[in-house]
matplotlib code that plots the C-alpha trace (Angstrom):
import matplotlib.pyplot as plt

x = [-134.5, -138.0, -136.8, -134.5, -137.4, -139.5, -136.8, -136.2, -139.9, -140.1, -137.1, -138.5, -141.8, -140.1, -137.3, -134.5, -131.2, -132.6, -130.6, -132.5, -132.0, -132.1, -133.1, -131.0, -132.5, -130.5, -132.6, -131.7, -134.2, -132.4, -132.8, -129.2, -127.4, -125.1, -122.1, -121.0, -117.5, -117.3, -114.2, -113.2, -110.1, -108.6, -105.4, -103.0, -100.9, -97.9, -99.9, -102.8, -104.9, -108.0, -110.6, -112.8, -116.3, -117.8, -119.2, -122.9, -124.8, -128.3, -130.5, -132.4, -135.2, -134.0, -133.3, -131.5, -132.4, -129.9, -131.0, -128.2, -128.1, -127.2, -126.6, -124.0, -122.1, -124.0, -122.8, -122.1, -122.5, -125.1, -125.6, -121.9, -119.7, -117.3, -118.1, -117.3, -117.6, -116.3, -116.1, -118.0, -117.5, -120.8, -120.6, -123.6, -123.8, -120.0, -120.3, -120.4, -118.6, -119.7, -117.3, -118.8, -116.8, -117.9, -116.3, -117.9, -117.7, -120.6, -122.7, -125.6, -124.0, -123.1, -125.1, -127.7, -125.6, -123.4, -126.4, -128.3, -131.4, -132.3, -130.3, -131.4, -129.3, -131.2, -131.2, -129.4, -126.6, -126.3, -126.4, -123.5, -121.4, -118.4, -118.1, -115.6, -113.1]
y = [-145.6, -144.4, -141.3, -143.3, -145.5, -142.4, -140.8, -144.0, -144.3, -140.7, -141.1, -144.3, -142.5, -139.4, -141.2, -139.7, -140.7, -141.4, -139.7, -138.2, -139.9, -139.3, -141.9, -142.0, -143.8, -145.0, -146.1, -148.0, -147.1, -149.1, -152.7, -153.5, -154.8, -152.1, -152.0, -148.7, -148.1, -144.9, -143.0, -140.1, -138.2, -136.2, -134.7, -132.3, -132.5, -133.4, -135.9, -137.3, -140.3, -142.1, -144.0, -146.5, -147.3, -150.7, -151.8, -151.1, -153.5, -152.8, -155.1, -153.8, -151.5, -152.0, -149.6, -149.5, -147.4, -146.5, -144.9, -142.8, -140.7, -137.1, -134.2, -134.2, -137.4, -138.5, -139.8, -137.9, -141.1, -141.4, -144.4, -145.3, -146.6, -143.6, -139.9, -137.2, -139.3, -137.2, -139.8, -143.0, -145.7, -147.2, -150.5, -151.7, -155.5, -155.7, -154.1, -150.3, -147.9, -144.4, -142.3, -139.4, -136.8, -133.9, -130.8, -131.1, -127.3, -127.1, -130.3, -128.5, -129.0, -132.6, -135.8, -136.6, -139.4, -136.8, -135.0, -136.0, -138.1, -139.6, -140.4, -142.1, -144.0, -143.6, -144.8, -141.6, -142.5, -145.9, -144.2, -141.9, -144.7, -146.0, -149.6, -151.7, -153.3]
z = [148.4, 147.8, 146.0, 143.8, 142.7, 142.0, 139.9, 138.0, 137.3, 136.1, 133.8, 132.4, 131.5, 130.1, 128.3, 130.3, 128.8, 125.4, 122.7, 119.7, 116.4, 112.7, 110.1, 106.9, 103.9, 100.8, 97.9, 94.8, 92.0, 89.4, 88.3, 89.1, 92.2, 93.5, 95.7, 97.2, 98.6, 100.5, 101.5, 103.7, 102.6, 105.5, 106.5, 104.8, 101.6, 103.8, 105.9, 103.9, 105.1, 103.8, 105.8, 104.0, 105.2, 105.2, 101.8, 101.3, 99.1, 97.7, 95.7, 92.7, 93.8, 97.4, 100.2, 103.6, 106.6, 109.3, 112.6, 114.1, 117.3, 117.2, 119.6, 122.3, 122.2, 119.1, 115.9, 112.6, 110.6, 107.8, 105.6, 106.0, 108.8, 108.6, 109.0, 106.6, 103.4, 100.4, 97.7, 96.7, 94.1, 92.9, 91.0, 89.1, 88.5, 88.4, 84.9, 85.4, 87.7, 88.8, 91.0, 92.8, 94.8, 96.9, 98.5, 101.9, 102.4, 99.9, 99.7, 98.1, 94.7, 95.4, 94.7, 97.3, 98.7, 100.4, 101.8, 104.9, 105.4, 102.0, 98.9, 95.7, 93.1, 89.8, 86.2, 85.3, 87.6, 85.9, 82.4, 83.4, 84.8, 82.9, 81.7, 83.7, 81.4]

ax = plt.figure().add_subplot(projection="3d")
ax.plot(x, y, z, "-o")
ax.set_aspect("equal")
plt.show()
């Protein structure tokens, strides 16, 4: 019993069992309310399927932070509730729509929303969005 108590105490001090985490930050640098719908398209041409993440809402000049575990048994989630997001629909004040897509085999050429750790929605994104009719 004494050894179990000592091991438990050491684990408590050293953080045994704690999984390392990453913090993902999504920033709205515009003066518009935005809603982001994110999708993961997976499968094959014969058997395609799409998963939709939970809606992300950001106020003007707002940001969200998500802390996610990684490593063995960890999560591959970022800002979204689904992994492997490859397209997003960003709606600005219910007036403009921007659709972004990314080939996940080469995210370096994609918008920062598909890349890890920090993404920013900018005025340039708003300017390139299409009016919703």
